C-alpha positions, 0 to 999 in steps of 0.5 A: 959517323959520329967522328965525321960529324965531330970533325965537320958538322957542316958535312950533312951527308954524315948525318944522312949516312948515320941515319941509315945506319941507325935505321938498319940497327933498328933505331928508327926514330933517331935514324929519321931525325938524322935523315930529316936533318940532312934533308933539311940542310939541302942534302937531296940525295935520292937514297936519303929520301928512299930510306926515309920513305922506307922507314915511314913505311915501317912505322905506318905513316902513309902520308909521309912515305907516299910523299918521299916515294912520289918525289923519288919516282918523279925524278925517275928512281926505280925504288921510288916508282916501285914503292909508290906503285906498290904502297901508294897507288890506290888502284894497287894498294897493299898493306906495308908490312915487309919490304926492304931495300937490298 
């Protein structure tokens, strides 16, 4: 991803994909920065918002993960719907410990 960014720094999906890779390797802070950058540049992929929500879930920032899950749920994404219901709906709230996307 670094090479892709070096070649074309305006292809913002490379930042989003690098962010997901960093998160998968355990580097949540740097991964979030890349996802936030891609999203701020208008890359509105549901995958990026779900991964950002998932990462905020792992670091216990409910305001942020609920915003992302609410957004993806509102456009019909099943991960967003399931995660919003599981972690944000006050009638069915569970503590966010372990939930991974497959």
